C-alpha positions as CSV (number, residue, x, y, z in Angstrom):
1,M,71.9,106.9,88.8
2,G,71.1,110.2,90.6
3,M,73.9,111.7,92.6
4,E,72.3,114.1,95.0
5,S,74.5,117.0,96.2
6,N,74.9,116.6,100.0
7,I,78.0,118.4,101.1
8,G,76.7,118.2,104.7
9,S,77.3,114.4,104.6
10,N,81.0,115.0,103.7
11,K,83.7,115.6,106.3
12,A,86.2,117.1,103.8
13,V,85.3,120.1,101.6
14,Y,87.5,122.4,99.5
15,T,88.7,125.4,101.4
16,T,91.7,127.7,100.8
17,D,91.9,128.4,104.6
18,V,94.7,125.9,105.1
19,P,98.0,125.7,106.9
20,E,101.0,127.1,105.0
21,D,102.6,123.7,104.5
22,R,99.7,122.6,102.3
23,I,100.5,125.5,99.9
24,K,104.2,124.5,99.9
25,L,103.1,120.9,99.2
26,V,101.4,122.0,96.0
27,E,104.5,123.8,94.9
28,M,106.5,120.7,95.6
29,I,104.2,118.5,93.5
30,T,104.4,120.9,90.5
31,R,108.2,120.4,90.4
32,L,107.7,116.6,89.9
33,E,107.1,114.9,86.5
34,K,103.6,113.3,86.4
35,P,103.8,112.3,90.0
36,V,101.8,109.8,92.1
37,V,101.2,111.2,95.6
38,M,99.8,109.1,98.5
39,F,98.2,110.7,101.5
40,I,98.5,108.8,104.9
41,G,97.1,109.8,108.3
42,D,95.1,108.5,111.1
43,V,91.4,108.9,111.7
44,D,90.2,112.5,111.5
45,S,93.6,113.8,110.6
46,G,92.5,115.9,107.7
47,K,94.2,113.9,105.0
48,T,91.1,114.0,102.7
49,T,90.7,117.8,103.2
50,A,94.4,118.2,102.4
51,L,94.0,116.1,99.2
52,T,90.9,118.0,98.2
53,F,92.8,121.3,98.5
54,V,95.8,120.0,96.6
55,A,93.7,118.6,93.8
56,N,91.7,121.9,93.3
57,E,94.9,124.0,93.4
58,L,96.5,121.8,90.8
59,I,93.4,122.0,88.6
60,N,93.6,125.8,88.9
61,L,97.1,125.5,87.5
62,G,95.8,123.5,84.5
63,Y,96.5,120.0,85.7
64,R,94.3,117.0,84.9
65,V,94.1,115.1,88.3
66,G,93.4,111.5,88.9
67,I,92.1,110.7,92.4
68,V,92.2,107.1,93.7
69,D,89.8,106.9,96.7
70,S,90.6,103.9,98.9
71,D,89.0,105.0,102.1
72,L,86.5,102.1,102.0
73,G,84.3,103.2,105.0
74,Q,84.4,107.0,104.5
75,K,84.4,107.1,100.7
76,G,84.1,110.4,98.9
77,I,83.8,108.9,95.4
78,L,80.8,106.6,95.7
79,P,80.1,103.9,96.4
80,P,81.5,102.6,99.7
81,A,83.2,99.2,99.9
82,T,85.1,99.8,96.7
83,V,88.3,101.5,95.6
84,S,87.4,104.2,93.1
85,L,89.1,106.3,90.5
86,G,87.9,109.8,89.4
87,I,89.5,112.0,86.7
88,V,88.9,115.7,87.3
89,E,89.7,118.8,85.3
90,E,87.3,121.3,87.0
91,N,87.1,122.5,90.6
92,F,85.0,120.4,92.9
93,P,83.7,121.1,96.5
94,S,84.2,117.6,97.9
95,L,85.1,114.1,96.7
96,S,81.5,113.2,96.5
97,A,81.1,115.6,93.6
98,V,83.7,113.7,91.6
99,E,82.3,111.5,88.9
100,P,83.6,107.9,89.2
101,Y,85.5,106.6,86.3
102,M,86.3,103.1,87.5
103,H,85.9,100.9,90.6
104,Y,87.6,97.9,92.2
105,F,85.3,95.8,94.4
106,I,86.3,95.0,98.0
107,G,82.9,94.3,99.3
108,I,83.2,95.5,102.9
109,T,83.8,98.9,104.6
110,T,86.8,97.9,106.6
111,P,89.9,96.4,104.8
112,A,91.4,94.4,107.7
113,Q,90.5,91.0,106.2
114,Y,90.9,92.2,102.6
115,I,94.4,93.7,102.6
116,G,95.4,91.9,99.4
117,E,92.4,93.0,97.5
118,T,92.7,96.6,98.6
119,V,96.3,96.8,97.6
120,V,95.6,95.2,94.2
121,G,92.7,97.6,93.7
122,V,94.8,100.7,94.5
123,K,97.6,99.5,92.3
124,R,95.4,98.7,89.3
125,L,93.5,102.0,89.5
126,V,96.7,104.0,89.9
127,D,98.1,102.3,86.7
128,V,94.9,103.4,84.8
129,A,95.2,106.9,86.3
130,R,98.8,107.3,85.3
131,S,97.8,106.9,81.6
132,M,95.1,109.5,81.8
133,A,96.2,112.2,84.3
134,D,99.0,114.7,84.9
135,V,99.1,113.8,88.6
136,V,97.6,111.0,90.6
137,L,96.5,111.6,94.3
138,I,95.7,108.6,96.5
139,D,93.4,108.9,99.5
140,T,93.7,106.1,102.2
141,T,91.9,105.0,105.3
142,G,92.7,106.2,108.8
143,F,93.7,102.6,109.6
144,V,97.4,102.9,110.5
145,T,97.9,100.4,113.4
146,G,98.0,96.6,113.4
147,P,96.9,95.3,110.1
148,G,96.4,98.9,108.9
149,F,100.2,99.4,109.2
150,D,100.8,96.4,106.9
151,L,98.1,97.7,104.5
152,K,99.9,101.1,104.2
153,R,103.3,99.5,103.9
154,L,102.1,97.2,101.1
155,K,100.4,100.0,99.2
156,I,103.6,102.0,99.2
157,E,105.6,98.9,98.1
158,A,103.1,98.1,95.3
159,V,102.4,101.6,94.0
160,R,105.9,103.1,94.5
161,P,104.5,106.6,94.7
162,D,106.8,109.6,94.0
163,L,105.7,111.3,97.2
164,V,104.0,110.1,100.4
165,V,102.3,112.9,102.4
166,F,101.9,112.1,106.1
167,I,99.7,114.0,108.5
168,Q,101.1,114.4,112.1
169,S,99.4,112.3,114.7
170,T,99.4,111.8,118.5
171,G,99.6,108.9,120.9
172,E,100.0,105.4,119.6
173,R,99.2,106.5,116.1
174,E,102.1,109.0,116.2
175,H,104.5,106.1,116.6
176,S,102.8,104.3,113.6
177,I,103.1,107.3,111.4
178,E,106.8,107.6,112.3
179,E,107.4,104.0,111.5
180,L,105.6,104.2,108.2
181,M,107.7,107.2,107.3
182,A,110.8,105.2,108.0
183,V,109.5,102.3,105.9
184,S,108.6,104.5,103.0
185,S,111.8,106.5,102.9
186,P,113.8,104.1,100.7
187,L,110.9,103.8,98.3
188,A,109.5,107.3,98.0
189,E,110.1,110.9,99.1
190,A,108.1,111.7,102.2
191,V,106.8,114.9,103.6
192,L,105.1,115.5,107.0
193,L,102.3,118.0,107.3
194,K,101.0,119.5,110.6
195,R,97.7,118.4,111.8
196,S,95.2,121.2,111.1
197,E,93.7,122.8,114.1
198,R,90.4,123.0,112.2
199,V,90.0,119.3,112.0
200,R,87.5,117.9,114.5
201,P,86.9,114.2,115.5
202,Y,83.8,112.4,114.4
203,S,82.1,109.8,116.5
204,H,81.3,106.3,115.4
205,E,77.6,107.3,115.2
206,E,78.4,110.3,113.0
207,R,80.6,108.2,110.7
208,R,77.8,105.6,110.4
209,A,75.3,108.3,109.6
210,I,77.5,109.8,106.9
211,R,78.0,106.4,105.4
212,A,74.2,105.7,105.5
213,A,73.6,108.9,103.5
214,K,76.2,107.7,100.9
215,W,74.5,104.3,100.6
216,R,71.2,105.9,100.1
217,T,72.6,108.2,97.4
218,Y,74.2,105.4,95.5
219,F,71.2,103.1,95.6
220,S,68.6,105.8,94.9
221,G,66.6,105.0,91.7
222,S,67.7,101.3,91.9
223,S,65.6,98.6,90.3
224,P,65.3,94.8,90.9
225,V,67.0,92.5,88.4
226,L,67.2,88.8,88.0
227,V,70.7,87.4,87.8
228,D,71.1,84.1,86.0
229,L,74.1,82.4,87.4
230,S,74.4,80.1,84.4
231,T,75.6,83.1,82.5
232,L,77.9,84.7,85.1
233,R,80.8,83.4,87.2
234,V,80.4,83.5,91.0
235,S,83.3,84.6,93.2
236,G,83.9,85.6,96.8
237,T,82.1,82.5,98.2
238,S,82.5,78.8,98.4
239,M,78.9,78.4,97.2
240,F,78.3,77.1,93.7
241,S,81.7,75.4,93.7
242,G,81.6,71.6,92.9
243,R,78.6,69.5,92.2
244,S,75.1,70.0,93.7
245,L,74.0,67.8,96.6
246,T,72.1,64.7,95.7
247,A,68.6,64.2,97.2
248,E,70.0,61.5,99.5
249,E,72.8,63.8,100.8
250,R,70.4,66.6,101.4
251,E,68.1,64.3,103.4
252,I,71.1,63.0,105.5
253,F,72.2,66.5,106.5
254,E,68.7,67.5,107.4
255,R,68.2,64.4,109.6
256,L,71.6,64.6,111.3
257,H,71.6,68.3,112.1
258,D,68.0,69.2,112.1
259,W,68.5,71.7,109.3
260,V,66.3,72.8,106.4
261,V,68.8,72.5,103.6
262,L,68.1,75.1,101.0
263,A,71.1,74.4,98.7
264,G,74.4,72.6,98.9
265,W,77.5,71.6,96.9
266,K,80.3,69.2,97.3
267,D,83.8,70.2,96.3
268,K,86.4,67.5,96.8
269,E,85.9,66.4,100.5
270,V,84.1,69.6,101.7
271,Y,80.4,70.2,101.7
272,T,79.0,73.8,101.5
273,I,75.5,73.9,102.9
274,V,73.1,76.8,102.9
275,K,70.6,76.1,105.7
276,A,68.0,77.4,108.0
277,D,67.6,76.0,111.5
278,S,66.6,76.8,115.0
279,S,69.0,74.4,116.7
280,R,72.7,74.7,117.2
281,R,73.8,71.1,117.0
282,P,77.6,70.7,116.6
283,Y,78.9,69.5,113.3
284,N,82.3,68.7,111.7
285,R,83.6,72.1,110.5
286,F,86.5,70.5,108.7
287,V,84.1,68.7,106.4
288,I,81.0,71.0,106.4
289,K,80.9,74.7,105.7
290,A,77.4,75.7,106.9
291,I,76.0,79.1,105.8
292,D,73.0,80.5,107.5
293,F,70.4,81.6,104.9
294,E,69.9,84.9,106.7
295,M,73.5,85.9,106.0
296,L,72.6,86.2,102.3
297,S,69.7,88.7,103.0
298,N,70.7,92.2,101.9
299,L,74.2,91.1,101.1
300,L,76.3,93.5,99.1
301,V,77.5,92.1,95.7
302,G,79.6,93.5,92.9
303,F,79.2,93.1,89.2
304,I,82.6,92.5,87.6
305,D,83.7,93.1,84.0
306,E,86.1,91.0,82.0
307,L,89.1,93.0,83.2
308,G,88.3,92.4,86.9
309,F,87.0,96.0,87.5
310,C,83.7,96.6,89.2
311,L,80.8,98.0,87.1
312,G,78.7,98.7,90.2
313,L,77.1,97.3,93.2
314,G,73.9,95.4,94.1
315,I,72.0,94.3,97.2
316,L,71.0,90.6,97.2
317,K,67.3,90.6,98.0
318,W,66.3,87.0,97.3
319,P,68.7,84.2,96.5
320,R,66.8,81.5,94.6
321,L,69.8,79.1,94.9
322,S,68.1,75.9,93.8
323,E,67.2,77.7,90.5
324,G,70.6,79.3,90.1
325,L,69.0,82.8,90.2
326,L,69.6,85.9,92.4
327,E,67.2,88.7,92.8
328,V,69.3,91.8,93.2
329,L,68.5,95.5,93.6
330,T,71.0,97.7,91.7
331,P,71.3,101.1,90.1
332,L,73.0,99.6,87.1
333,G,71.1,99.6,83.8
334,P,70.9,96.9,81.1
335,E,73.9,98.1,79.2
336,E,76.2,98.0,82.2
337,L,74.8,94.7,83.4
338,S,75.4,93.2,79.9
339,R,79.1,93.8,80.4
340,A,79.3,91.8,83.6
341,V,81.0,88.4,83.4
342,E,81.0,87.8,87.2
343,V,79.1,88.5,90.3
344,R,81.2,88.7,93.5
345,F,79.9,88.3,97.0
346,G,80.8,91.0,99.6
347,R,80.9,90.8,103.4
348,I,78.5,93.5,104.5
349,R,74.7,93.3,104.7
350,V,73.1,96.7,104.0
351,T,69.8,98.0,102.9
352,E,69.1,100.5,100.1
353,M,68.1,103.0,102.9
354,G,71.7,102.8,104.2
355,E,71.1,100.7,107.3
356,E,74.1,98.5,107.9
357,L,72.8,95.2,109.3
358,A,76.0,93.2,109.8
359,L,79.7,92.9,108.8
360,L,80.6,89.3,108.0
361,R,83.9,87.5,108.5
362,R,85.7,86.4,105.3
363,D,85.2,82.7,106.0
364,D,81.4,83.1,106.7
365,L,80.6,82.6,103.1
């Protein structure tokens, strides 16, 4: 997989022109024994820039640094929609230059509906990093209000970092940062950094463009593969659970609802139907889970190994459901794919050119 150097598509780059408190933070970390340090701040607060500075300065001092990147939508360590671990011993200009060591699949670029998975991914990768590095640094999303507050609180409780680094905020998010500091204080030492005056806000369109470049980079050089679901488990969806529909059941659904039923399964008392239709007739949603076929087009999927880690991503191009086959575009080679025991469905539709078509709800599939 080719990883093009594109520093222009990264918001955070290594610079030594930083506020004095970042330098003091490095000194503080060096006094700790194999510490785990979590960085928390709101959107465009400069937390990734601070982490990049700290990591490089520690490397200059001879440290082996583990970096857990859990900023799903603005990932530095590719690809997006995962939590990733990198182990670094040499200076790097930005997180995108860090070679990924391991991933945990989330399957979407916003963690709101996947708090549990995100916390588990961070915890598992931190555990791996602890065994390999002298210090572990954790980057997080700028999601600090509402569900984002709970996400940060649960990460702190699960990981129990030695130090939590907060970046000052303003307005509503300032209150959230203060509350998070109060929550973390019994569990970890906390330090508050000033918000750098050099940090500038990025618009939604700019963020989307940066993410599109990262998708393109990750999927460059991808090839189509045929995934045989008789050899892999399927997760992240209610499809393929239970027995297949009988011909009679398929005909009944098509007549009652004016659907073209492409595939279906019955699990206990619930039917899962993949259908195409032009009508919007009402149906019993307690008994029937109806999935529009178009939702599966360009859907992100993850290839999962026997330990539950993500080997890499794919884009579902053609689901041949009645045959138990998926045509998937992926940068993974045969050796990596041979280690997969499971294919997991995500909740974002994206093309290999980086165009994000739709975010799906958790219960859509």
